[in-house]
C-alpha positions as a Markdown table, in Angstrom:
| # | Residue | x | y | z |
|---|---|---|---|---|
| 1 | Met | 11.9 | -17.9 | -13.7 |
| 2 | Thr | 9.3 | -16.5 | -11.3 |
| 3 | Arg | 8.8 | -12.8 | -10.9 |
| 4 | Tyr | 9.4 | -12.9 | -7.1 |
| 5 | Gln | 12.7 | -14.2 | -5.7 |
| 6 | Arg | 12.2 | -13.1 | -2.1 |
| 7 | Thr | 9.4 | -12.8 | 0.4 |
| 8 | Tyr | 9.1 | -9.9 | 2.9 |
| 9 | Pro | 6.6 | -10.8 | 5.6 |
| 10 | Ile | 5.0 | -7.9 | 7.4 |
| 11 | Ser | 3.4 | -8.4 | 10.9 |
| 12 | Trp | 0.5 | -6.4 | 12.2 |
| 13 | Asp | 2.9 | -4.7 | 14.6 |
| 14 | Gln | 5.3 | -3.8 | 11.9 |
| 15 | Leu | 2.5 | -2.5 | 9.6 |
| 16 | His | 1.3 | -0.3 | 12.5 |
| 17 | Arg | 4.8 | 1.1 | 13.2 |
| 18 | Asp | 5.4 | 1.8 | 9.5 |
| 19 | Ala | 2.0 | 3.6 | 9.2 |
| 20 | Lys | 2.8 | 5.6 | 12.3 |
| 21 | Ala | 6.2 | 6.5 | 10.8 |
| 22 | Leu | 4.5 | 7.6 | 7.6 |
| 23 | Ser | 2.2 | 9.8 | 9.7 |
| 24 | Trp | 5.2 | 11.5 | 11.3 |
| 25 | Arg | 6.6 | 12.3 | 7.8 |
| 26 | Leu | 3.2 | 13.6 | 6.6 |
| 27 | Leu | 2.7 | 15.7 | 9.7 |
| 28 | Glu | 5.5 | 18.0 | 8.6 |
| 29 | Leu | 3.7 | 18.7 | 5.3 |
| 30 | Glu | 0.6 | 20.7 | 4.5 |
| 31 | Tyr | -2.7 | 20.2 | 6.1 |
| 32 | Phe | -4.9 | 17.6 | 4.4 |
| 33 | Gln | -8.7 | 18.0 | 4.2 |
| 34 | Gly | -9.1 | 14.3 | 3.9 |
| 35 | Ile | -7.7 | 10.9 | 2.9 |
| 36 | Ile | -8.4 | 8.8 | -0.1 |
| 37 | Ala | -7.6 | 5.2 | 0.7 |
| 38 | Val | -6.8 | 3.0 | -2.3 |
| 39 | Thr | -8.8 | -0.2 | -1.8 |
| 40 | Arg | -8.2 | -2.7 | -0.7 |
| 41 | Gly | -4.6 | -2.6 | 0.6 |
| 42 | Gly | -4.7 | 1.1 | 1.5 |
| 43 | Leu | -7.6 | 0.7 | 3.9 |
| 44 | Val | -5.7 | -0.3 | 7.0 |
| 45 | Pro | -2.8 | 2.1 | 6.6 |
| 46 | Ala | -5.3 | 4.9 | 5.8 |
| 47 | Ala | -7.2 | 4.2 | 9.0 |
| 48 | Ile | -3.9 | 4.4 | 11.1 |
| 49 | Val | -2.8 | 7.6 | 9.3 |
| 50 | Ala | -6.2 | 9.2 | 9.7 |
| 51 | Arg | -6.1 | 8.5 | 13.4 |
| 52 | Glu | -2.5 | 9.8 | 13.8 |
| 53 | Leu | -3.2 | 13.0 | 11.8 |
| 54 | Asp | -6.6 | 13.5 | 13.3 |
| 55 | Ile | -8.3 | 13.4 | 9.9 |
| 56 | Arg | -12.0 | 12.5 | 10.0 |
| 57 | Leu | -12.8 | 12.7 | 6.3 |
| 58 | Val | -11.8 | 9.4 | 4.7 |
| 59 | Asp | -13.0 | 8.2 | 1.2 |
| 60 | Thr | -12.0 | 5.5 | -1.1 |
| 61 | Val | -10.9 | 5.0 | -4.7 |
| 62 | Cys | -11.6 | 1.4 | -5.6 |
| 63 | Val | -9.5 | -0.2 | -8.3 |
| 64 | Ala | -8.9 | -3.7 | -9.6 |
| 65 | Ser | -5.6 | -4.3 | -11.4 |
| 66 | Tyr | -5.5 | -8.1 | -11.7 |
| 67 | Asp | -7.7 | -11.1 | -11.3 |
| 68 | Trp | -6.8 | -13.7 | -8.7 |
| 69 | Gln | -5.8 | -16.4 | -11.2 |
| 70 | Glu | -3.7 | -14.4 | -13.7 |
| 71 | His | -2.3 | -11.6 | -11.6 |
| 72 | Lys | -2.5 | -9.3 | -14.6 |
| 73 | Gly | -5.1 | -7.3 | -16.5 |
| 74 | Glu | -6.2 | -3.8 | -17.1 |
| 75 | Val | -6.6 | -1.4 | -14.2 |
| 76 | Gln | -10.3 | -0.9 | -13.6 |
| 77 | Val | -11.6 | 2.0 | -11.6 |
| 78 | Leu | -14.7 | 0.6 | -9.7 |
| 79 | Lys | -15.3 | 3.8 | -7.6 |
| 80 | Ser | -13.7 | 7.2 | -7.6 |
| 81 | Val | -13.8 | 10.5 | -5.8 |
| 82 | Thr | -14.6 | 13.7 | -7.7 |
| 83 | Gly | -12.1 | 16.5 | -8.1 |
| 84 | Asp | -8.4 | 16.7 | -8.9 |
| 85 | Gly | -7.1 | 15.7 | -5.4 |
| 86 | Ala | -6.2 | 19.2 | -4.3 |
| 87 | Gly | -5.9 | 19.1 | -0.5 |
| 88 | Trp | -6.2 | 15.4 | -0.3 |
| 89 | Leu | -3.8 | 12.6 | 0.8 |
| 90 | Ile | -3.9 | 9.3 | -1.1 |
| 91 | Val | -2.8 | 6.4 | 1.0 |
| 92 | Asp | -1.9 | 2.9 | -0.3 |
| 93 | Asp | 0.0 | 0.0 | 1.2 |
| 94 | Leu | 2.4 | -0.5 | -1.7 |
| 95 | Val | 3.5 | 0.9 | -5.1 |
| 96 | Asp | 4.8 | -2.0 | -7.1 |
| 97 | Thr | 5.0 | -1.7 | -10.9 |
| 98 | Gly | 3.2 | 1.6 | -10.8 |
| 99 | Arg | 0.3 | 0.6 | -13.1 |
| 100 | Thr | -2.3 | 1.4 | -10.5 |
| 101 | Ala | -0.5 | 4.4 | -9.1 |
| 102 | Lys | -0.2 | 5.9 | -12.7 |
| 103 | Val | -4.0 | 5.7 | -13.1 |
| 104 | Ile | -4.6 | 7.2 | -9.7 |
| 105 | Arg | -2.0 | 10.0 | -10.3 |
| 106 | Glu | -3.8 | 10.9 | -13.5 |
| 107 | Met | -7.1 | 11.0 | -11.7 |
| 108 | Tyr | -5.8 | 13.1 | -8.8 |
| 109 | Pro | -2.8 | 15.1 | -10.0 |
| 110 | Lys | -2.9 | 17.6 | -7.2 |
| 111 | Ala | -3.1 | 15.0 | -4.3 |
| 112 | His | -0.2 | 14.0 | -2.2 |
| 113 | Phe | 0.4 | 10.3 | -2.7 |
| 114 | Ala | 1.9 | 8.2 | 0.2 |
| 115 | Thr | 2.6 | 4.5 | 0.5 |
| 116 | Leu | 4.1 | 2.4 | 3.2 |
| 117 | Tyr | 6.3 | 0.4 | 0.8 |
| 118 | Ala | 7.7 | 1.2 | -2.6 |
| 119 | Lys | 9.4 | -0.8 | -5.3 |
| 120 | Pro | 11.8 | 0.9 | -7.8 |
| 121 | Ala | 9.4 | 0.7 | -10.8 |
| 122 | Gly | 6.6 | 2.5 | -8.9 |
| 123 | Arg | 8.6 | 4.7 | -6.6 |
| 124 | Pro | 8.7 | 7.8 | -8.8 |
| 125 | Leu | 4.9 | 8.0 | -8.8 |
| 126 | Val | 4.6 | 8.5 | -5.0 |
| 127 | Asp | 5.5 | 11.5 | -3.0 |
| 128 | Thr | 6.2 | 9.9 | 0.4 |
| 129 | Phe | 7.0 | 6.3 | 1.4 |
| 130 | Ile | 8.6 | 4.5 | 4.3 |
| 131 | Thr | 10.5 | 1.5 | 3.1 |
| 132 | Glu | 11.8 | 0.6 | -0.4 |
| 133 | Val | 12.1 | -3.1 | -1.3 |
| 134 | Ser | 13.5 | -4.7 | -4.4 |
| 135 | Gln | 11.3 | -5.3 | -7.4 |
| 136 | Asp | 11.6 | -9.1 | -7.1 |
| 137 | Thr | 10.3 | -9.1 | -3.5 |
| 138 | Trp | 6.8 | -10.3 | -2.6 |
| 139 | Ile | 5.5 | -8.4 | 0.3 |
| 140 | Leu | 3.3 | -10.7 | 2.4 |
| 141 | Phe | 0.8 | -8.4 | 4.3 |
| 142 | Pro | -0.7 | -9.7 | 7.5 |
| 143 | Trp | -4.2 | -9.7 | 6.0 |
| 144 | Asp | -2.9 | -12.2 | 3.4 |
| 145 | Ala | -1.4 | -14.7 | 5.9 |
| 146 | Glu | -2.5 | -17.0 | 8.7 |
| 147 | Ser | -0.7 | -18.2 | 11.8 |
| 148 | Gln | -0.3 | -21.9 | 11.8 |
| 149 | Phe | 1.9 | -24.6 | 13.2 |
| 150 | Val | 5.2 | -25.3 | 11.5 |
| 151 | Gln | 7.1 | -28.5 | 12.0 |
| 152 | Pro | 10.4 | -28.0 | 13.9 |
| 153 | Ile | 13.4 | -28.4 | 11.6 |
| 154 | Ala | 14.6 | -31.4 | 13.6 |
| 155 | Gly | 11.2 | -33.1 | 13.1 |
| 156 | Met | 11.6 | -32.9 | 9.3 |
| 157 | Arg | 14.6 | -35.4 | 9.2 |
| 158 | Gln | 14.0 | -38.5 | 7.2 |
| 159 | Gly | 14.7 | -41.3 | 9.6 |
């Protein structure tokens, strides 16, 4: 049985709306001196949140938690930011199993961690999120998809 039973496609418009909704929630919190975007998925949401909250200082923590073929492996920190995260906002697109989030939480225990989407296994590791989806759902982000022609249903009939 495959790990993912459902697919939840996200359009660019929806991603922008969700990042703006996240910004509204974060606006009610403390002032953040800067944003740490979790690469790669957190880059686009972090840019939107930075704009909406008028934050100019944006840095990255670069992690790799799987290779393309196996979709598993140890979490490797490729680049980090110094400090314990005090006054910083961490932004990522998704918290899934929580493996990556756990490593980031340990690195920046005083930061506020926000994601657009959260699955049950990783949800306790983030402070703020917009949408919760089931653990067996594959979130298809717009940067992972292409628009292409799809045959109409009627055209698929065997004649």
